[in-house]
C-alpha positions, -999 to 999 in steps of 0.1 A, spaced: -24 30 186 -53 5 186 -62 -9 152 -94 -29 150 -106 -48 119 -143 -44 111 -160 -74 96 -197 -76 91 -220 -100 73 -242 -70 64 -217 -61 37 -200 -83 11 -171 -103 22 -137 -92 9 -127 -106 -25 -90 -104 -17 -65 -99 12 -80 -68 29 -104 -58 57 -138 -43 52 -128 -15 75 -103 -5 101 -109 16 132 -79 35 146 -78 50 180 -51 76 187 -18 81 169 -1 101 142 -11 97 105 11 92 74 -5 98 40 16 79 13 15 93 -22 11 70 -51 43 49 -54 54 38 -89 76 9 -100 107 30 -101 140 18 -87 151 47 -64 189 42 -70 186 45 -108 154 64 -112 144 39 -139 111 20 -144 112 -17 -135 108 -40 -165 75 -29 -180 58 -62 -190 65 -80 -157 37 -72 -132 53 -92 -104 86 -73 -106 67 -40 -108 45 -49 -79 74 -59 -57 91 -26 -65 60 -6 -56 57 -26 -23 94 -19 -16 88 18 -23 58 19 1 80 1 27 107 27 23 82 56 29 68 38 59 103 32 73 112 69 68 82 76 91 93 49 116 64 27 105 58 -8 89 31 -25 68 13 -32 101 7 5 105 -12 8 72 -50 12 77 -59 20 41 -44 11 7 -53 21 -28 -41 -1 -57 -44 11 -93 -39 -15 -120 -35 -11 -158 -50 -46 -162 -74 -63 -138 -61 -97 -150 -32 -90 -127 -54 -90 -96 -45 -125 -84 -8 -119 -87 -10 -86 -70 -32 -100 -42 -7 -128 -35 23 -105 -34 4 -80 -13 -7 -106 12 29 -116 19 36 -81 33 10 -82 60 17 -105 90 -15 -96 108 -48 -79 99 -46 -64 64 -58 -28 59 -89 -17 42 -82 -16 4 -95 -5 -29 -83 -19 -62 -91 1 -93 -85 -4 -130 -72 27 -147 -77 36 -183 -41 48 -187 -11 58 -166 10 88 -174 40 64 -177 43 29 -192 36 12 -159 12 -16 -147 6 -6 -111 6 23 -86 -2 22 -49 -9 47 -22 -19 44 15 -26 58 49 -8 46 80 -13 54 117 12 49 146 8 55 183 45 65 187 59 100 186 79 108 155 116 110 165 132 144 160 141 147 123 154 175 101 125 192 82 127 190 45 137 223 29 
């Protein structure tokens, strides 16, 4: 898979750690549903008032979905971040940047009026890989 960052001065420069656009040539695509700050082993929400803890859990959950598809953060081409409070943007951007060793994916960060649970962040994404998916058992 070839992943090319698009950067043009004809559009506004990114305000955070993301690319204006990503072109992907070839590969298989993974669509990651919105990941919540829920600890998988307990099924419980991470400490509600702590955005850093919630963000780390969401990023860990995204990493787990990527790993299940034999992918990493470097395969992400688009990410959506949904925040309960835009005052958390700097914290989220800093934690998010640590997960990307190379070119960050295209990204949208949106403030939401209200989540269905008492959470501060949700994240979804699209990842592309040029490798075949190993033979796995289909989900019943």
